[in-house]
C-alpha positions in Angstrom: -27.3 -21.7 15.8 -30.0 -19.3 14.8 -28.5 -15.8 14.3 -30.1 -12.4 14.0 -29.8 -10.9 10.5 -30.2 -7.6 8.7 -31.0 -7.0 5.0 -29.4 -4.5 2.7 -29.2 -3.9 -1.0 -25.4 -3.8 -0.8 -23.0 -4.8 2.0 -19.4 -3.6 1.6 -16.7 -5.4 3.5 -13.9 -3.0 4.5 -13.8 0.7 5.0 -10.8 1.4 3.0 -10.5 3.7 0.0 -12.2 1.3 -2.5 -15.1 0.3 -0.1 -15.9 3.9 0.9 -15.7 5.1 -2.7 -18.2 2.4 -3.6 -20.5 3.4 -0.8 -20.4 7.1 -1.6 -20.9 6.7 -5.3 -23.9 4.3 -4.7 -25.6 6.8 -2.5 -24.9 9.7 -5.0 -26.7 7.7 -7.7 -29.5 6.7 -5.4 -30.2 10.4 -4.5 -29.9 11.6 -8.1 -32.3 8.9 -9.3 -34.6 9.5 -6.3 -34.6 5.7 -5.7 -33.6 4.3 -2.3 -30.5 2.0 -2.1 -29.6 0.7 1.3 -25.8 0.4 1.9 -23.9 -0.9 4.8 -20.1 -0.9 5.4 -18.5 -3.2 7.9 -14.9 -2.6 9.1 -12.8 -4.9 11.4 -10.8 -2.1 12.9 -11.8 -0.3 16.1 -12.5 2.8 14.0 -12.4 3.7 10.3 -8.7 4.2 9.5 -7.4 2.2 12.4 -5.9 -0.5 10.1 -5.0 1.7 7.2 -1.3 2.1 6.4 0.1 3.5 3.2 3.1 5.7 2.1 1.3 7.7 0.6 1.4 9.9 -2.4 -2.1 10.5 -3.7 -3.3 11.5 -7.2 -6.4 13.7 -6.5 -8.1 13.4 -9.9 -10.2 10.5 -8.7 -11.4 12.5 -5.6 -12.5 15.2 -8.0 -14.5 12.6 -9.9 -16.2 11.5 -6.7 -16.6 14.9 -4.9 -16.0 18.0 -7.0 -16.2 20.1 -3.8 -13.4 18.1 -2.0 -11.3 21.2 -1.4 -14.1 23.2 0.1 -15.3 20.2 2.1 -12.0 19.9 4.0 -10.6 16.7 2.5 -7.3 16.0 4.3 -5.0 16.8 1.4 -2.7 19.4 3.0 0.8 18.8 1.6 1.3 19.3 -2.1 4.5 17.6 -3.6 7.1 20.3 -4.2 10.1 18.3 -5.2 11.1 14.7 -6.3 14.4 13.1 -5.7 15.4 9.5 -6.6 18.6 8.0 -5.3 20.3 4.6 -6.0 22.1 3.3 -3.0 25.1 1.2 -4.1 26.3 0.5 -0.5 25.6 1.4 3.1 27.3 4.8 2.6 27.3 5.5 -1.1 24.4 6.9 -3.3 23.9 8.4 -6.7 21.1 10.9 -7.4 19.3 10.1 -10.6 18.7 12.9 -13.1 15.0 13.5 -13.7 15.6 12.9 -17.4 16.5 9.2 -16.6 13.6 8.6 -14.3 10.5 6.8 -15.6 7.8 9.5 -15.9 5.4 7.4 -13.7 7.7 8.4 -10.7 7.2 12.1 -11.2 4.7 13.6 -8.7 3.8 17.1 -9.9 0.2 17.9 -8.9 0.1 15.1 -6.3 -0.2 15.3 -2.5 1.5 13.6 0.5 -1.3 12.3 2.7 -2.4 10.0 5.4 -4.7 7.4 3.7 -6.1 6.6 7.2 -7.3 10.2 7.5 -8.6 10.2 4.0 -10.7 7.2 4.9 -12.0 8.9 8.0 -13.1 11.8 5.9 -14.7 9.5 3.2 -16.6 7.7 6.0 -18.0 11.0 7.2 -19.2 11.8 3.7 -20.7 8.3 3.3 -22.7 8.7 6.5 -23.9 12.1 5.4 -25.2 10.4 2.3 -27.0 7.8 4.3 -24.6 4.9 4.4 -24.5 2.8 7.6 -20.8 2.4 8.7 -20.1 -0.2 11.4 -16.5 -0.2 12.7 -15.3 -3.0 15.0 -17.4 -5.7 13.1 -15.1 -8.1 11.2 -16.7 -10.1 8.4 -15.6 -13.6 9.4 -17.5 -16.0 7.1 -19.2 -16.1 3.7 -22.8 -16.9 3.4 -24.3 -18.5 0.2 -27.7 -18.9 -1.3 -28.9 -22.4 -2.4 -27.9 -21.7 -6.0 -24.3 -21.0 -4.9 -24.4 -17.3 -5.2 -23.1 -15.1 -2.3 -25.8 -14.2 0.1 -23.8 -12.0 2.4 -21.4 -12.3 5.3 -21.4 -13.3 9.0 -19.9 -11.0 11.6 -17.4 -12.8 13.9 -18.5 -14.0 17.3 -17.4 -12.1 20.3 -16.3 -13.7 23.6 -14.8 -17.0 22.3 -12.0 -18.2 24.5 -8.6 -19.5 23.4 -10.0 -23.1 23.8 -12.7 -22.3 21.2 -15.5 -22.3 23.9 -17.8 -19.4 24.6 -16.9 -17.2 27.6 -19.4 -15.5 29.9 -19.5 -12.5 27.7 -20.2 -14.5 24.5 -22.2 -12.7 21.7 -22.9 -14.5 18.5 -22.2 -12.6 15.3 -25.0 -11.3 13.2 -25.6 -12.2 9.6 -25.8 -9.4 7.0 -27.7 -10.4 3.9 -27.5 -8.4 0.7 -28.5 -8.5 -2.9 -24.8 -7.9 -3.6 -21.8 -8.0 -1.4 -18.6 -6.1 -2.3 -15.3 -7.3 -0.9 -12.8 -4.5 -0.4 -10.7 -6.0 2.5 -7.4 -4.7 1.3 -4.4 -6.8 0.4 -4.9 -10.6 0.8 -8.4 -10.2 2.3 -9.2 -13.6 3.8 -12.7 -13.7 2.3 -11.5 -12.4 -1.0 -8.9 -15.2 -1.1 -11.6 -17.8 -0.6 -13.8 -16.2 -3.3 -11.0 -16.1 -5.9 -10.4 -19.8 -5.3 -14.0 -20.9 -5.2 -15.1 -19.1 -8.3 -11.7 -19.5 -10.0 -11.4 -15.8 -10.7 -7.7 -16.0 -11.3 -7.9 -18.6 -14.1 -5.3 -17.7 -16.8 -3.7 -15.0 -14.7 -0.2 -14.7 -13.5 0.1 -15.6 -9.8 -0.4 -12.6 -7.6 2.7 -10.9 -6.3 3.3 -9.0 -3.1 5.6 -6.7 -1.2 5.9 -6.0 2.6 5.7 -2.2 3.3 7.1 -0.7 6.4 6.4 2.8 7.6 7.4 5.0 10.4 6.4 8.6 11.2 9.1 10.8 12.8 9.1 14.4 14.1 12.4 16.0 13.1 14.2 19.3 13.7 12.8 22.1 11.5 16.1 22.7 9.8 16.0 19.1 8.5 12.5 19.3 7.2 11.5 20.4 3.6 7.7 20.5 3.3 6.4 18.6 0.3 9.7 16.9 -0.6 9.5 13.4 -1.9 12.5 11.0 -1.8 12.5 7.5 -3.4 15.4 5.1 -3.3 16.5 1.8 -4.8 19.4 -0.6 -4.2 21.0 -1.1 -0.7 20.1 -2.7 1.6 18.1 -4.9 -0.7 20.8 -6.7 -2.7 21.8 -10.3 -3.6 18.4 -11.6 -4.6 16.2 -9.2 -2.7 14.5 -6.2 -4.3 12.2 -3.3 -3.4 12.7 0.3 -2.6 12.5 3.0 0.1 10.8 6.3 0.5 10.9 9.4 2.7 8.1 12.0 2.5 8.1 15.4 4.2 4.7 16.0 5.7 3.3 19.0 7.6 4.2 19.8 11.3 7.9 18.8 10.8 6.9 15.2 10.3 8.6 12.6 8.1 7.1 9.4 6.7 9.9 7.0 6.1 9.6 3.4 4.8 10.9 0.4 2.9 9.0 -2.0 0.6 10.5 -5.5 0.4 9.3 -7.6 -2.5 8.1 -10.9 -1.1 9.7 -12.9 -3.9 13.1 -13.0 -2.1 14.9 -16.3 -1.9 17.1 -16.1 1.2 15.2 -17.5 4.2 17.6 -15.8 6.6 16.5 -12.4 5.4 14.6 -10.3 7.9 12.6 -7.5 6.2 12.2 -5.7 9.5 15.9 -5.6 10.1 16.5 -4.5 6.5 14.3 -1.5 7.2 16.3 -0.7 10.4 19.5 -0.8 8.3 17.9 1.4 5.7 17.5 4.3 8.1 21.2 4.4 8.8 22.1 5.3 5.2 23.5 8.9 5.2 20.8 10.1 2.8 18.1 9.0 5.2 20.0 9.5 8.5 20.8 13.1 7.9 17.0 13.9 8.0 16.1 11.6 10.9 19.0 12.2 13.3 17.9 14.1 16.3 14.3 13.3 15.6 11.7 11.2 17.4 9.9 8.2 16.1 6.2 8.5 16.9 4.5 5.7 14.9 5.3 2.3 13.3 3.4 -0.1 11.1 3.7 -2.7 8.3 1.3 -4.0 5.7 1.5 -6.4 2.7 1.0 -4.8 -0.7 -0.7 -6.4 -3.7 1.5 -5.5 -6.6 1.0 -8.0 -9.4 -1.0 -5.4 -11.5 -3.0 -6.1 -14.6 -1.3 -9.5 -15.3 -2.5 -10.8 -11.9 -5.8 -9.0 -11.7 -8.6 -11.6 -11.2 -12.1 -11.5 -12.7 -13.8 -8.8 -10.5 -17.3 -10.3 -10.3 -19.0 -13.6 -9.3 -22.6 -14.5 -8.6 -23.8 -12.2 -5.9 -20.8 -9.9 -5.5 -17.5 -8.2 -6.5 -13.9 -8.0 -5.3 -12.3 -4.6 -5.7 -9.3 -2.4 -4.8 -6.3 -4.0 -3.2 -8.3 -7.1 -2.5 -8.2 -7.7 -6.2 -4.9 -6.0 -6.8 -5.5 -2.6 -8.6 -2.3 -0.9 -7.4 -0.2 0.7 -10.1 3.3 -0.6 -9.2 5.0 1.7 -11.8 3.7 4.7 -9.8 3.9 3.0 -6.4 0.4 4.2 -5.8 -2.8 2.4 -5.2 -5.3 4.7 -3.4 -6.5 6.5 -6.6 -6.9 3.2 -8.5 -8.6 1.5 -5.6 -11.1 4.3 -5.4 -11.8 4.2 -9.1 -12.4 0.5 -9.0 -15.0 1.2 -6.2 -16.7 3.8 -8.3 -16.9 1.5 -11.3 -18.4 -1.2 -9.0 -20.9 1.3 -7.6 -22.1 2.4 -11.1 -22.5 -1.3 -12.1 -24.4 -2.2 -8.9 -26.7 0.9 -9.2 -27.5 0.1 -12.8 -28.5 -3.5 -11.8 -30.4 -2.5 -8.6 -32.4 0.4 -10.3 -33.2 -1.8 -13.2 -34.6 -4.6 -11.0 -32.1 -7.2 -12.0 -32.6 -10.4 -10.0 -30.3 -10.5 -7.0 -27.3 -12.9 -7.0 -26.5 -12.5 -10.7 -22.9 -12.2 -11.9 -22.7 -8.6 -13.0 -19.9 -9.3 -15.5 -20.7 -6.0 -17.3 -18.3 -4.5 -14.7 -15.5 -5.9 -16.8 -16.8 -3.8 -19.8 -17.0 -0.7 -17.6 -13.5 -1.4 -16.3 -12.0 -1.9 -19.8 -13.5 1.4 -21.0 -12.0 3.3 -18.0 -8.8 5.2 -17.5 -8.1 2.6 -14.7 -7.6 -0.2 -17.3 -5.4 2.0 -19.5 -3.3 3.0 -16.5 -2.8 -0.6 -15.3 -2.1 -1.8 -18.9 0.6 0.8 -19.3 2.3 -0.4 -16.1 1.9 -4.2 -16.6 5.6 -4.8 -17.3 7.0 -2.7 -14.4 7.1 -5.4 -11.7 8.0 -8.3 -13.9 10.9 -6.3 -15.4 12.3 -5.6 -11.9 11.9 -9.3 -10.9 13.5 -10.7 -14.0 16.3 -8.2 -14.7 17.0 -6.7 -11.3 17.1 -3.1 -10.1 19.4 -1.6 -12.7 18.5 -3.5 -15.9 14.9 -3.7 -14.9 14.9 0.1 -14.2 16.4 0.7 -17.7 13.7 -1.4 -19.3 11.0 0.5 -17.4 12.5 3.8 -18.5 12.3 2.8 -22.1 8.8 1.3 -21.7 7.4 4.3 -19.8 9.2 7.3 -21.4 9.7 6.1 -25.0 6.7 3.8 -25.5 4.2 5.3 -23.0 3.6 1.9 -21.4 2.8 0.4 -24.8 5.9 -1.7 -25.3 4.8 -4.5 -27.7 5.8 -7.3 -25.3 4.1 -8.3 -22.1 6.5 -9.8 -19.5 5.2 -12.4 -17.0 6.3 -13.6 -13.6 4.7 -17.0 -13.2 6.3 -18.2 -10.0 4.4 -17.4 -6.7 6.4 -15.5 -4.1 6.3 -18.2 -1.5 7.8 -20.7 -4.0 10.8 -18.5 -4.6 12.3 -19.3 -1.1 15.3 -21.5 -1.2 16.6 -23.8 1.5 18.6 -22.2 4.2 21.6 -24.4 3.5 22.2 -22.4 0.3 22.8 -19.1 2.2 24.9 -17.9 5.0 23.1 -16.4 8.0 22.8 -12.6 8.0 24.4 -10.8 10.9 22.2 -7.8 11.5 23.5 -5.1 13.8 21.9 -4.5 17.2 19.4 -1.6 17.2 20.9 1.6 18.5 17.7 3.1 19.9 18.2 6.2 17.9 17.7 5.3 14.2 17.1 1.5 14.5 14.8 -0.3 17.0 13.6 -3.8 18.0 10.4 -5.4 17.0 8.6 -5.2 20.3 9.2 -1.5 20.9 8.0 -0.9 17.3 4.8 -3.0 17.8 4.1 -0.9 20.9 4.0 2.2 18.7 1.4 0.6 16.5 -1.1 0.6 19.4 -1.9 -3.1 18.8 -4.3 -4.8 21.1 -6.0 -8.2 21.2 -7.9 -9.7 24.0 -5.5 -12.3 25.5 -8.0 -15.1 26.0 -9.4 -15.3 22.5 -9.3 -17.9 19.7 -6.0 -17.6 17.8 -6.6 -16.0 14.4 -3.4 -17.5 12.8 -4.4 -21.0 11.8 -2.0 -23.8 11.0 -3.2 -26.5 8.5 -0.7 -28.9 10.1 0.8 -28.1 13.4 3.8 -30.3 12.7 5.0 -28.5 9.6 6.8 -25.5 11.3 9.2 -27.8 13.2 9.3 -30.9 11.0 9.5 -29.1 7.6 10.1 -25.3 7.8 12.7 -25.4 10.6 14.7 -28.2 8.9 14.6 -26.8 5.3 14.2 -23.0 5.9 15.3 -22.4 9.5 11.6 -21.5 10.0 11.5 -18.1 8.3 8.3 -17.0 10.0 10.6 -15.9 12.9 12.1 -13.3 10.5 9.5 -12.4 7.8 6.9 -11.4 10.4 7.4 -7.7 11.2 5.8 -8.0 14.7 7.5 -10.9 16.5 4.5 -13.1 16.3 6.3 -16.3 15.5 9.2 -17.9 17.4 10.9 -21.3 17.9 11.7 -22.0 21.6 13.2 -25.0 23.2 11.2 -26.8 25.9 12.4 -30.0 27.6 15.1 -30.4 24.9 12.6 -30.1 22.0 11.8 -27.3 19.6 8.4 -25.8 19.9 6.7 -23.3 17.5 5.0 -20.5 19.4 2.5 -18.1 18.0 2.2 -14.8 19.9 -1.0 -13.7 18.1 -1.5 -10.8 20.5 1.4 -9.0 18.6 -0.2 -9.4 15.2 -0.5 -6.1 13.2 -2.6 -7.8 10.4 0.0 -7.4 7.7 -0.8 -10.8 6.2 2.8 -11.6 5.3 2.6 -15.0 7.0 -0.4 -16.0 4.8 1.6 -15.0 1.7 5.2 -16.0 2.3 5.1 -19.2 4.3 7.0 -21.6 2.0 4.7 -24.5 3.0 1.5 -22.4 2.7 0.6 -23.7 6.1 -0.6 -20.5 7.8 -4.0 -19.0 7.2 -4.9 -15.5 8.6 -8.5 -15.1 9.6 -10.2 -12.2 11.4 -9.8 -11.9 15.2 -12.4 -10.5 17.4 -13.8 -7.1 16.4 -11.7 -4.1 17.0 -8.5 -6.1 17.5 -5.2 -5.3 15.9 -3.3 -2.0 15.3 -4.8 1.4 15.9 -2.9 3.7 13.5 -3.7 7.4 14.2 -2.1 9.1 11.2 -0.8 6.4 8.8 
């Protein structure tokens, strides 16, 4: 098929913090040098911010580097952190508050803000457009395009109007090709094109396998007497015990709103574990429940988190492009923060791209000088200082790992003379179901705990019903013949949106994919023990529509 195409100097895939920071910095350099650079950002969500979900505590220093007038320009940083609390939950009812003196200094949040990263991205998109960037929401990058020499040529936008049977419908519209001198991939965690690029160009050679968590988040409106503006609560321990790890959070936003969530590390071994139901249990702990009781849940979402850090960070460049932000894995796990690091990676990418474009470097080259720029930046120093945080928690558990991290961060400043490694992929950690007893999760009470379908409803998720399924099986027999037999088909439980189920038809088990429920968290692509599921982009604008996450 012959497709229409458009040409740009730079095409950026994904309007998240890293992609928009790239776009803004490119145009700033373009204007200061008085040389034109054409930049386009494509975003699969129905609007910028629709698919953005994060805790989130934000370090504003990077915003000051990008826009020194961010306060005067109305950046959505409204709630300064006023207080930090860290609790260790030893059971469903017991907790111990950690003294600040025993907390790794990376967990202290003086000078930071509680924000909606979705709203920050909306603001960044406005600034980008003011600078001359073309921003196209609702246009998913579905395929990679290559030049004859093997370098990346750009991307193809997904076709619209393809039926479930793979055939064009009456409203069929072929996707356009976007060609660029350089293409930047900032798709967020486990971006499906970034995943292909890392494999094709072997960008992760010599690196530790990437590691992930599944982050849940809800926003509640609570009675004013239960609300403490700017308060930040982090927790460890229960309900994630017996081989599962992670941590919870509760942030007090403006307007009597609370952001509450749980991060479940995806290296857990028990296939009966349901991360969603662990989050529902988490909210019943007295430390959390005393704030939420009597409140109203107004939003829900979940998203995978790339948390392998520097040990797992792939090479950032390849012929014709770059992979940045959470697509590469720049999150600082020791701080549980990734927005400021993602933005910095985008700014470094922009400065490298601008240097090449303004110097007339031949398009399609591997701009490996980005690695030098990265290594000279505070981003590299920050990620190097936190490189042991995740592996310590995985190897030694919550308490011993926490003690190691306290020593590493507070005594050695992240310069402990040993680098820990975690060389086993998360999906390979899952054991067979026969090794564990099933977990009896309590029924949701409709007050603090809820079911999956009512939760997905709050995410405003929508997909056209008659469209090609975007959750692809390499072998349709594996879910029943392998995963059900060995692992009691864990997709039924690790998916936070009820996409996957096993039903009985005519006396036989059948694997059902309810793709219309998908909230684009990418957990199935990561955690399936047979690595049989591949997530690809659905039609443009499909998925969740998060208003304030």
